[in-house]
Each structure stands twice: as C-alpha cells, then as structure tokens.
N, C-alpha and C positions, 0 to 999 in steps of 0.2 A: 132173236129177242135178247134183251138185256137180262142179266140176272136180277131176280127180285130183291136180293140183298143189297145190291148196288143202288137200285132205285130207291129202296127204303132209306139207305144211308144218305143219299143225296137229299131226299125230302127232309130228313132229320136235320141235316146241316143247314138247309135253307130256313127251316122253322126256327132253329137256334139263332141264326143270324138275324132274323126278324125281331126276335125277343131282345137281342142285344141292342139293336137299333132303336127300339121303342124305349128301352130303359136308359139309353144314352150313356152306358158305361164304357169308358175308354180302356181298352186292354191293349197291351203292347203287341200281343201275338194275334190280334184279330185281323183276318184277311177276308175281304168280301168276295174274292174270286174263287173260293174253295168249292162253291156249289157248281156241279157239273151240268152244263146244258145238255138236255136229252130230247130226242124226238118224242113228240106227244103221242104218236101212234105206236111206234115200235120200241121206243126206249133206247135207241142207238145213240151212243155218246159221240161218235165220230162223224164227220161230214155234216155237222149241224148248221142249218141256215137260220139265223136269228130272226129275220124279218117274218118268216113263215112258221118258225117253231118246229120245223121238220128236218129229218135227215135228207141227204141228197137223193137217196134211193126212193124214199117215200114221196118226196117232192116230184121227182120225175114221173113216177107212176100216176100220181094224181093230176099232174099237168097234162099227161098224155090222154087221160080220160076226160079232161076238160072240167074237172071238179074244183079247180082253183080260179076264182074270179080275177080277171085282169092279166092272166098269164097266157101268152100266145107263143107258139113256136116261131123262131126267127125265119125259118124257111118253110115253104109250103109245098 
C-alpha cells in the first residue's frame, strides 16, 4: 500500500492544479505533470496503466478473475 501522506500530497497537488486552471493564472513554474498517477485500488505509483487506472499487479489479478470487461487472455 502507498503511504497515506503521499496519496494526500498527490490529491492536494491535483486540486491546486485544477484551481490554477480555472483561474487561468499563468505562472512560469506551473507544470501539469507533477500529479502522480496512482492505482485506484492499491495506491501504487509504479506500473500504472492509464486506460484502466490500475497498477499492473491489480490489473492482472482482476483480469484473471474476469472482473474487467473486454479483457481476455491471449492464450487459453
């Protein structure tokens, strides 16, 4: 599991970025990629799959159980 402080920090940065985008204030040091993509279930920052919003480990577990619609094993 990810540390709660890192998850909170990521949420705070994303919220701050949304406020800046709404106010349309142009800052020199504003970077939109500072928010860290994390798995929705475990909070893991590495091995993240954007299309599903999951880490590779969680994706594999859910795909094996058949809980992800449209995902099929390549070999049977």
